[in-house]
N, C-alpha and C positions, 0 to 999 in steps of 0.2 A: 518740960510744960509750954512754955513759950515755943515750941515748934510743933504742939497739937493744937492748940487751943484755935487756932486760924479754920484747920482742916475741918473740924466739928463747930464752927460758930453759927449763932441763930441764922446768919445769912443762907448759911451753907445747907442746914436741913430747908429752912422755908426754902427754897431752889431746888430740892430734892423732890421734896410734900408738890412743887408746883409741874415737878418732872413726872411726876406717877401721873396726877391727876388729867396732866394736855395728852400724856398719853394712852393713857386707859378712854378718852373723850373722841379720838379719831379711830380705836382700835376697837374699842364695844361694839361695833355696826360691822364687823368683818364676817362674821359666821352669817348671816344675815341677807349680804350685799349678793352674793350666787342667788338667793332664790328671788330677792328684791328685782335683780335683773334680768331673771328666765318669766317672772309676771307680767314685765312691760317688755315679753319678746324676744330678750337679747341674750339666749342661754350661750350661742355661741360667741359672748364676748366676756367672756368671765375671766379671762386672762388680760383683758383691759381694766376693770377691778381694780389691780394697786399696779398694775404697768402705769396706766397715765397720772396715775396720784404720784409714785413716783418720778415719773417724768417732771410733772413741773415743779418737784421738788428738788430736783436734781438742777432743772438751768434756772430757777432762781437764787443758786447758794452763791456764784458769784457779788451778787447786787447785796443776799445779806451777810454776806461774809468783807464787802467795803462797807457797808451801813453800819457795821458793827465797830467796823474802825475807826468810821468817821462820825458818827450820829450817837452813839453808844451800847451799848447791849441791852438796856432795858426798852428803847423802843420798838427794838428789830424783836423783842420779845412778845411786845403786845401786838403787834402789829399780826404777827403770827397764829395767836393765842384768835385775835376779832376773827380775824377768816377762817378760824375752824369752826365756831359760835354761828358766823353766817352759813355755814354751808348747811350743819348738822340742823338748822335749821327748814333749811329749802330742799330739805330729800323727800317729804311729806308730801311737797307739792308736783315733782315729778309724775308724768305720765307719759313718756316717750325714750327710748333707747337712745337717741342723739342729748337729750339735756341729763340725762344720768350721767353721761360721760361727758360733759362738759362742766358739769358738776364734781365728777373725780379730778379736772386737771384741774378747776379752780382750788378744789380742797385741798390738793399738794402745796400750795403756796404754804399753807400752815406750819407744814412742817419745815419747809424749804428754810424759814425764816429764825422759828423760836427755837431748837436745839442748838442753830450756828449762838444767837446769844447767849444762850445756856453755857456752854460749854467755854467760852471766852472769860464769860465772868467767873466761871468754876477756876478756870488758869489762873484766873487775877487773884482768887481769894486763897489760893491750897500752895502751903509751901513745898519747894522742891524735894524734897526729903519724905514728903508724907503723900506727894502726887500720886503714885499709884495705888494707895491704898483708900484714899481718898474719891480719887475718879472710879474705883469700882463699889464704892458704896454710889455714889449719883447716879452710877451708870448702871448700878442694881435698880434704883428707884425706878428710873424710867422702863427697864425692861420689865421692871414688875406691873408697869402700867401695861405694856404692850403686850405684856402674855396674860396677865387677869384679863385684859379688857374682854377680849372673846370668850375668857369663860363668864365674865358678868354679862355679858349681854346673850349668851347662851339660853343661859338660864332666864335673864330678866324679857326676854323673848317669849317665853312658854308660858307664860304666868301674865304678861302685860301685852298691850299691840305694839304692833312694827310703828308707829308712828312715835309714842309713845318713847320705844330706844330709842329714835332721832333724839325728840326732846330733852331727855336726859342725859344723850351725849352732848349735846350742847351747855347742857346747864354743869358736865362736868368740868368743858371747858373754860366755863366763866369761875368755877371755884379757882381752877388753876393759876386766872390774872390775878383773885383777890387776895390769894395768897403772898404775890410779890406787891402790895400796894405801898408796903413801910420798907422794901430792899431802897438802898442808895444807887447810884450810878459810880460805875469802880472804872471805866476809859475816864484817866487826865483832863483833858481837855475837847468833851465833844462839841463837836460843832449843830448849829442848824441846818435842819434837813431842806438844801435846794436840787431843784430837778436835774443839775450836772451831776451831782453824783450818782445819779442812775446811769450816766455814761461809760461804759466799762471799757477797757483798756486790756488789750492781748494777754499783758503784763500782770493783770489783777484779776484774772480768772483760774489761773491755778496758783501756788506756791509749792515751787520745784524740791524743797528742802524736805516736805512730806511724802513725796512719791514714793517710797518703800510701805509706807502704811498707807497710800491710797491702793499699792498694790495688792496687798495684802485681803485691804475691805471689800475689794470689789470683787477679787474671787472666790472669798468665804460669804460673800451677803447673796448670793447667786439660791442658795440653796434657801434662805427665809423666805426668798420673793418664792421660790416652788411651795415651800410650805406653807403660805399663806395662802397660796391660790388651789392646791389640791387637797390639803387636808380636809376639809369640810365636806368634799365629797367622800374621799377615803372614810373618815367616819363615818358618816352615815350608811358606806356599803358593809360596814363590820360592824352596824347593829349599834355603835355607839349613838347615845339619844344626844346629849349636850354634844356640839362640835366644837367646842372651845376646849373641850378638857385636855388633848393636847398639849395646849399651850400651859395648862395647870400644871402641869407633872413635869413640864420644859423649865417653869420661874422656879419650881420650888427644888428642884435641882442644881437650879444657879444659884438659890440666893447664897448662900456659903462659899461656895468655890467662887465670885467674882472676889469678893473679899479679901482671900485668901491670894487668888491671884494675884491681885493690885497687891498686896505686901511682897509677894513672893517675886514677883516683875521690879521691885523697888530695890530689894536684895540682890537680885541673880541674875539682872536684866531682860529685857525687855522681849529679845529673838530667842531665846532658850524656852520662854513660856508660851510662844505661839507654835514652835515648834511642835509641841503637848499640845496647843487646843487645834490646829490647823488637822492633824492626823485622827483626833479623836470625834472634828466634825465628819469629818470623811468616813467613819466606821459607825455612824452613827445614820448617814446617810443610806448606807448599803445593807444596813439593820432593817429598815423602814422600808426601801424599796422591794425587800424579804418579807416583810411584817404578813402575814393570812391570819392572826389574831390580834383579840384587844391588847393580850399581856404583850405580844410580840412590837405590837403599834406603839404601845406607854413605856416600853422599854427604850426602845428607839427614840421617844419623846425624852426620857432621861438622860441617855448620852447625849444627845443634842442639846441639853443645856448644859451642863458639863462642860462639852467643848465652848459652846454661846460665853456661857459665864467666864472661861478663863481667858476667850479672843477678843471681847468686849473691851473690858476696860483696860487691857493689854494696851491695844493698838490706840486706843484715846490717850494712855499717856505717852506713848512712843511719839504722835504726833506732836503734843504738847511738846515734850524732850526736842524736836527736831526744828520746831519753829521760832521765829523770830518774836520778841516782843511784842514788836508793833505792827504785827501781821498776825495776829494771834484768831483775828477776825477771820483773813482768811484764810491762812492755815486750817483750820476746823472746816471752816465751807469748803475746802478740798477734799478733807479725808469724807465731809456728808457728800460731798458728788459721788465717790465713791463707793457708797452705800447705797444711793440710792438708785445709780446704776446698778450696781450685782442685785439689789431687791427688783427694780424694773425690770432685769434682764431674764430674771430667773420668773418673775412671771408669765412674761410675754410668750417665755419661750416653752413654761412648763403648759399655758395654754393652751399653743398649738401641739404640744407631743402628747398632751392628753384629751383634748379632744371630746370631755365628756363617754369615754371609754376607760372602765374602769384597768383593764389588761393594759395599758398604757402608763398605769401609774409607774411601777418599779423602774421602767426605763426615765422619767423627771427626775426621781433620788439618785439613780445612778449617775446621769448625766452630774449632777450635782457633788457628788463625791468623788469626779473624778479632779473638778474644778478646785475643790479644796486637797486633793493631792496636789494639785499642781501648786498652790499657794504654802503646803510645806517644803517640797520641793523648794520654791522661792527663797525659804527662812533658813534652810538648811544650807541651802549652796552660795546663798548670796552673799557677796561684800559688804558690812554694812560697819560702820565708826564705832568703835567698844563705850568711846567716850562722846556722846552728844553737846551739844551746847547747848547749856540752861540758862534759862534766867532765873535767879534762885530767890529774885526781891517779890513780895506780895503785899498787897495793898492794905492789910490787916497789921 
């Protein structure tokens, strides 16, 4: 009883709800951004939609990690959400491609801060023996937002104006911060913010302990950048009206798998689960590259959902396992840098390879499959500690 309660406390569920709302808020506009950019005269810059967003998200991670470990988890979350609210309100005012690209850079700061604070907060309140399962649930909430967002946005844009979509995105971000209003800070002795905290030393950028998780995250998240960039146009080519439908199937497939994968990684270890997940992600990308019908396209989405549903919670749990309790913010920031780098590189590379030519789409996904295979080889032949250093204390 005492080991289960902390993982499913009120704070835990409120954080899950906030993660869902926040993730959906910035992802619900993704299906319409390629057309929006095209209308501004920037059709050749589709790869920058995701790439610029993840670039600033990654660059901000060392700052968010340090502030999470000094100022506190909650202030970092609040700042990220505030940026997201502001940016969504500014999209309807854009009239040039340059302004759009600059706003995507600014918008990236939101995900550079909020998820870092959330991940450290979760690590504080979840006990060791339930870590994988709890992170599976928490990760599911965020992934539901990431995947449901495009589906909601795609359907929303069919019935309402594009401006209304942007305003709804801002409103959803606002809801994500309101549900955190009564949460208490978990950092034992938070400092007051001062400009000196923004000075990042070289040893504060990366947390060396979590480099194995960093490598796997970097290699496997390339395909997500490719999926975000190319599947809206690929859906249209296959005659699928809702450009977010791929994400709906991917989400449904990942729901049960995430929770079961988290529990399995608690019992059997993180590395064995990662071997299965990375191989499954590689297969899904191969199938997606071969897709010539709606059925095959959505079947690949299901396979991808199974793979990411196993991969994501296991990687986050592994990173927390490897990290020191006093540097959890930095550790999670390091892993998130790999996430942003992987997605960003995937977006830039896929935009360059695709270049608005449907015939080039298979090469985008097959390249992603190759990197997932490299991740599989890494976790298959790499030498990792069988027992990592854990911090077993929980704040609750």
